[in-house]
Backbone bond lengths (Angstrom), bond angles and torsions (degrees), N, CA, C in turn:
res aa  C-N    CA-C-N  psi(-1)  N-CA   C-N-CA  omega(-1)  CA-C   N-CA-C  phi
1 P - - - 1.467 - - 1.525 111.65 -
2 Q 1.321 115.01 160.33 1.455 121.64 176.95 1.526 109.42 -66.87
3 T 1.320 116.37 154.17 1.466 122.14 175.23 1.530 108.33 -125.44
4 E 1.310 116.74 169.92 1.460 121.76 173.83 1.521 111.12 -100.81
5 D 1.330 116.93 19.68 1.462 121.69 177.39 1.524 109.48 -70.37
6 K 1.326 116.31 127.31 1.461 120.22 179.16 1.527 109.14 -79.07
7 P 1.324 116.76 128.67 1.471 120.22 -179.33 1.525 112.58 -66.66
8 D 1.315 114.95 161.93 1.452 122.56 179.93 1.531 108.08 -125.45
9 A 1.315 116.79 113.68 1.468 121.25 -178.18 1.524 112.57 -73.01
10 S 1.325 117.87 -3.34 1.464 119.51 177.02 1.533 111.72 -100.95
11 S 1.325 117.28 6.82 1.467 119.49 -178.89 1.531 111.51 -74.06
12 A 1.312 115.60 154.85 1.468 121.18 177.95 1.526 110.68 -62.90
13 A 1.326 117.58 -37.38 1.464 120.92 -179.46 1.529 110.79 -64.72
14 F 1.335 116.69 -42.11 1.456 120.28 177.86 1.526 110.24 -63.54
15 S 1.318 117.06 -45.50 1.474 120.83 178.76 1.521 111.42 -58.47
16 A 1.316 116.39 -41.67 1.472 120.02 179.17 1.531 110.76 -64.00
17 R 1.336 117.07 -41.85 1.464 119.38 178.15 1.525 110.96 -65.08
18 M 1.328 117.42 -37.25 1.463 119.63 179.93 1.532 111.35 -69.55
19 Q 1.325 117.20 -31.99 1.473 119.54 174.37 1.537 110.21 -66.14
20 L 1.329 116.81 -37.33 1.463 119.83 175.56 1.528 110.78 -65.73
21 L 1.325 116.76 -40.54 1.457 120.58 176.50 1.524 109.77 -59.96
22 W 1.320 116.58 -46.74 1.459 120.34 -179.44 1.526 110.75 -62.50
23 S 1.302 117.17 -43.29 1.465 120.92 177.57 1.523 110.80 -58.29
24 A 1.328 116.64 -40.75 1.468 120.88 178.80 1.528 110.55 -63.14
25 I 1.315 116.92 -40.49 1.463 121.26 179.99 1.526 110.25 -65.91
26 V 1.315 116.75 -48.85 1.464 120.80 -176.27 1.531 111.40 -64.59
27 T 1.330 117.09 -36.93 1.468 120.38 -177.05 1.522 113.16 -94.89
28 D 1.332 117.51 -3.92 1.470 122.85 -177.74 1.533 110.71 59.01
29 D 1.333 115.29 44.16 1.465 121.46 -178.81 1.530 108.88 -133.25
30 A 1.334 115.87 88.49 1.464 121.39 -175.73 1.521 112.60 -58.13
31 D 1.310 117.89 -30.86 1.464 119.85 -178.40 1.529 112.56 -60.50
32 R 1.314 117.82 -26.57 1.475 120.55 176.24 1.522 111.71 -61.36
33 A 1.334 116.04 -27.73 1.458 120.77 -174.70 1.522 113.53 -95.18
34 I 1.314 118.29 8.19 1.475 120.60 -179.83 1.535 110.86 -51.12
35 P 1.343 120.63 -42.78 1.468 118.81 179.44 1.532 114.06 -64.03
36 A 1.331 118.39 -18.16 1.461 122.19 179.36 1.526 112.00 -92.57
37 F 1.327 116.63 -12.62 1.454 122.69 -175.89 1.527 109.70 -94.12
38 F 1.338 116.22 147.70 1.461 120.65 -177.66 1.531 109.62 -53.33
39 P 1.337 118.04 122.27 1.474 121.57 -172.50 1.534 113.11 -63.99
40 L 1.318 114.69 143.87 1.457 120.97 178.63 1.526 111.26 -56.84
41 G 1.327 118.10 -46.62 1.466 121.12 -179.87 1.515 112.72 -59.48
42 A 1.325 116.12 -37.94 1.461 120.55 177.16 1.523 110.36 -69.19
43 Y 1.316 116.95 -40.06 1.465 121.15 179.45 1.522 110.40 -63.46
44 E 1.316 116.53 -41.54 1.471 120.41 178.99 1.530 110.87 -61.42
45 Q 1.332 116.90 -37.22 1.461 120.60 179.65 1.525 112.41 -77.41
46 T 1.311 116.81 -29.07 1.459 122.14 -172.74 1.523 113.21 -86.99
47 K 1.306 117.21 -42.53 1.462 121.30 -169.60 1.520 111.95 -81.52
48 A 1.314 117.26 131.89 1.465 123.49 179.35 1.534 109.63 -97.42
49 I 1.324 115.70 62.13 1.461 121.79 179.81 1.528 109.04 -136.42
50 A 1.326 115.14 161.65 1.467 119.46 173.47 1.529 108.06 -72.44
51 N 1.294 116.26 140.93 1.471 122.93 176.43 1.526 114.40 53.77
52 P 1.324 118.04 56.35 1.469 118.87 -179.78 1.527 111.98 -61.58
53 D 1.332 117.80 -28.26 1.463 119.66 178.75 1.530 110.94 -64.14
54 R 1.324 116.76 -41.83 1.481 120.57 176.59 1.522 110.93 -64.90
55 D 1.332 116.69 -42.40 1.459 120.26 179.57 1.525 110.24 -62.70
56 W 1.330 117.12 -43.10 1.464 121.12 179.15 1.525 109.77 -59.77
57 Q 1.316 116.65 -48.34 1.469 121.40 -175.75 1.523 112.60 -70.51
58 H 1.329 117.01 -49.84 1.465 121.03 -169.38 1.528 114.40 -91.15
59 R 1.311 118.17 -15.29 1.452 120.36 177.07 1.521 110.99 -116.78
60 L 1.329 115.93 -65.51 1.454 120.03 -172.73 1.534 112.03 -62.04
61 Y 1.341 116.93 -55.63 1.464 119.38 -177.92 1.527 111.10 -71.32
62 A 1.324 118.27 -33.78 1.471 120.28 177.37 1.529 110.24 -62.08
63 H 1.325 117.96 -41.01 1.466 120.56 177.34 1.519 111.19 -68.48
64 F 1.330 116.32 -36.76 1.464 120.59 176.48 1.532 109.94 -60.06
65 K 1.323 116.79 -46.27 1.470 120.77 178.69 1.526 111.18 -60.84
66 R 1.339 116.30 -42.85 1.469 120.77 177.96 1.525 109.80 -60.17
67 D 1.341 116.59 -43.12 1.458 120.85 -178.04 1.525 112.30 -70.43
68 I 1.315 117.24 -35.98 1.481 120.28 174.60 1.523 108.81 -58.27
69 H 1.326 115.73 -46.03 1.467 119.50 -179.91 1.533 110.80 -62.10
70 A 1.327 117.72 -44.55 1.467 120.96 179.78 1.527 110.92 -61.49
71 L 1.315 117.19 -41.90 1.467 119.92 178.01 1.524 110.83 -68.34
72 H 1.323 117.01 -35.01 1.466 120.59 175.16 1.535 109.92 -59.60
73 V 1.325 116.41 -45.90 1.460 120.74 178.82 1.530 110.03 -60.83
74 E 1.328 117.08 -41.70 1.468 121.15 178.30 1.524 111.01 -60.23
75 V 1.338 116.34 -47.31 1.469 119.95 -179.95 1.525 110.02 -66.35
76 A 1.316 117.17 -43.38 1.464 121.29 -178.90 1.528 111.66 -63.21
77 S 1.331 116.93 -28.55 1.465 120.18 -178.85 1.532 112.07 -65.93
78 T 1.320 117.87 -15.89 1.464 121.00 177.06 1.521 110.99 -77.96
79 G 1.344 116.34 -12.50 1.454 120.63 178.74 1.513 114.55 82.46
80 V 1.333 118.03 6.20 1.463 119.56 -177.55 1.520 112.67 -99.59
81 G 1.333 117.06 -10.65 1.459 120.56 177.71 1.506 112.77 55.75
82 T 1.317 116.16 -130.20 1.463 121.39 -174.37 1.525 113.35 -77.70
83 S 1.338 118.17 -1.72 1.470 118.49 179.25 1.535 112.20 -83.96
84 A 1.325 118.58 -6.97 1.466 120.72 174.97 1.524 108.61 -64.19
85 R 1.318 116.31 140.43 1.468 121.57 -175.51 1.528 111.22 -122.99
86 L 1.318 115.10 140.83 1.454 120.55 172.28 1.523 107.96 -74.72
87 V 1.315 116.32 124.11 1.467 121.91 -178.87 1.528 109.93 -90.91
88 R 1.349 115.42 -48.46 1.464 119.80 -179.17 1.525 108.94 -166.45
89 V 1.311 113.90 169.48 1.457 121.65 175.16 1.526 106.23 -118.27
90 D 1.318 116.37 115.80 1.468 121.43 179.40 1.527 108.15 -95.49
91 M 1.318 115.13 98.95 1.460 121.27 179.31 1.521 108.60 -107.84
92 P 1.319 117.57 127.04 1.465 120.17 178.34 1.538 110.91 -80.11
93 E 1.332 116.00 69.92 1.475 120.92 -174.69 1.521 113.48 -57.42
94 K 1.338 117.23 -27.86 1.472 118.70 -179.74 1.530 110.82 -65.05
95 H 1.327 116.93 -16.97 1.469 121.14 178.38 1.529 112.71 -97.02
96 A 1.330 116.54 2.64 1.465 119.49 177.43 1.525 108.64 -62.88
97 R 1.302 115.07 140.00 1.466 120.62 -175.07 1.524 109.94 -133.40
98 W 1.322 116.36 139.75 1.462 121.33 174.35 1.527 108.01 -77.66
99 I 1.315 116.82 125.53 1.460 123.17 178.41 1.523 107.46 -100.52
100 E 1.307 115.54 117.77 1.465 121.47 -176.76 1.533 111.55 -69.05
101 P 1.343 116.96 151.36 1.469 119.50 171.95 1.530 109.53 -55.35
102 G 1.313 115.76 139.34 1.453 121.01 -177.71 1.517 113.05 98.24
103 D 1.335 117.72 -28.48 1.464 120.64 174.31 1.524 108.42 -76.35
104 E 1.299 116.85 148.87 1.461 122.60 175.55 1.527 112.65 56.95
105 G 1.343 117.53 25.30 1.454 121.25 177.19 1.517 114.68 67.75
106 N 1.319 117.14 32.67 1.458 120.27 -176.45 1.519 112.33 -115.04
107 K 1.324 114.84 150.94 1.467 122.07 177.51 1.518 111.64 -85.68
108 L 1.323 116.68 -27.52 1.459 122.33 -176.03 1.521 110.03 -121.04
109 G 1.310 116.26 154.12 1.452 120.88 175.38 1.522 111.55 -83.00
110 Y 1.327 114.94 164.08 1.462 121.18 177.68 1.527 108.47 -165.80
111 F 1.326 115.51 162.84 1.452 120.73 170.67 1.522 108.19 -85.31
112 R 1.337 115.70 145.00 1.456 121.39 177.49 1.520 107.85 -135.75
113 V 1.324 115.38 143.49 1.462 120.37 174.62 1.527 108.60 -140.06
114 Y 1.330 114.26 135.43 1.463 122.47 176.80 1.525 109.80 -104.89
115 G 1.333 115.32 160.11 1.461 120.72 166.18 1.511 117.52 82.66
116 T 1.305 118.01 27.10 1.470 120.90 177.13 1.528 109.44 -77.92
117 Q 1.313 116.17 149.25 1.463 122.33 176.98 1.526 109.98 -123.47
118 L 1.322 115.68 133.45 1.465 120.96 168.13 1.522 105.87 -88.26
119 I 1.317 116.71 119.97 1.461 121.64 178.46 1.522 106.85 -101.27
120 W 1.318 114.91 120.32 1.458 120.03 -176.73 1.511 110.84 -131.57
121 S 1.313 114.90 159.20 1.450 121.05 -174.59 1.524 109.88 -120.48
122 A 1.328 114.75 136.76 1.456 121.96 174.30 1.517 107.25 -137.53
123 E 1.306 116.56 119.23 1.465 123.03 179.58 1.522 112.20 51.77
124 G 1.327 115.87 42.69 1.451 121.65 175.61 1.520 115.54 81.97
125 R 1.337 117.98 -2.05 1.464 121.41 178.32 1.513 109.16 -105.98
126 E 1.333 115.21 135.91 1.463 119.22 176.60 1.520 110.42 -88.41
127 H 1.327 114.60 143.97 1.450 123.57 177.62 1.527 107.72 -130.61
128 A 1.317 116.66 159.59 1.466 121.13 177.65 1.521 108.81 -127.40
129 S 1.319 115.13 134.65 1.462 121.88 174.96 1.525 107.78 -126.49
130 P 1.325 116.58 139.83 1.467 120.09 -173.89 1.519 114.01 -79.68
131 V 1.311 113.96 151.80 1.460 122.49 162.71 1.521 103.82 -126.08
132 S 1.328 116.18 109.83 1.461 120.16 -172.52 1.518 113.34 -61.49
133 S 1.347 116.71 -46.21 1.458 116.53 -178.35 1.519 112.79 -152.93
134 F 1.327 112.28 145.62 1.459 123.43 170.62 1.521 106.37 -119.11
135 I 1.330 116.49 146.36 1.458 119.22 167.44 1.522 108.61 -131.41
136 S 1.314 114.14 161.76 1.467 119.18 -174.60 1.518 111.71 -95.67
137 W 1.305 113.07 151.25 1.449 122.00 168.94 1.513 106.05 -143.77
138 R 1.332 116.28 119.48 1.467 122.78 178.92 1.532 112.71 52.02
139 G 1.327 115.79 42.30 1.464 119.77 175.26 1.515 114.92 78.35
140 E 1.324 118.26 18.58 1.461 122.22 177.75 1.524 109.20 -129.15
141 W 1.337 116.05 146.12 1.466 121.04 176.19 1.524 110.40 -85.48
142 Y 1.340 115.29 139.16 1.464 122.30 174.62 1.518 109.45 -134.38
143 V 1.316 116.27 142.04 1.459 121.78 175.05 1.519 108.59 -66.43
144 V 1.341 115.69 137.53 1.460 121.34 172.61 1.529 109.43 -117.51
145 H 1.329 116.19 -46.83 1.459 120.61 -179.92 1.529 107.80 -133.27
146 L 1.320 116.09 124.75 1.461 119.10 175.21 1.519 110.26 -79.17
147 T 1.321 117.10 -53.74 1.464 120.18 -179.34 1.517 108.72 -132.25
148 G 1.289 115.49 112.84 1.464 121.33 176.40 1.510 114.22 73.89
149 F 1.318 114.61 -178.56 1.452 122.60 -177.31 1.519 108.05 -130.70
150 K 1.306 115.80 126.99 1.468 119.93 177.09 1.502 109.31 -142.59
């Protein structure tokens, strides 16, 4: 079940998930980042809609895959390919907010934070790529939307 534990973006588990996200971006393989993406089982429990599994697969995860590819193209445009490195994840945790059940069409509450940046390095230059939103599940942060909301 969901908890009201506030996630910690400095945890080892979060860092490991963000490394998987980065690997997915660099290799253009969204499936590598499944552990960093909001879990299907959690989405089914959280979302107050018909067929949340279909929505997760055909909308949420499909957009995530599209965004992984777009970020891959952005990183690849620097000409460094797979040598680009994730430096840090700048998450504005002080702006994280508890979303009550019933808000945003959900059955369960969760923490949400907007405006995170992936800071990465290519040939000694730092770049920033957005992560639009993270939400919590059982005290851990998961990516929901990389770029925008659809």
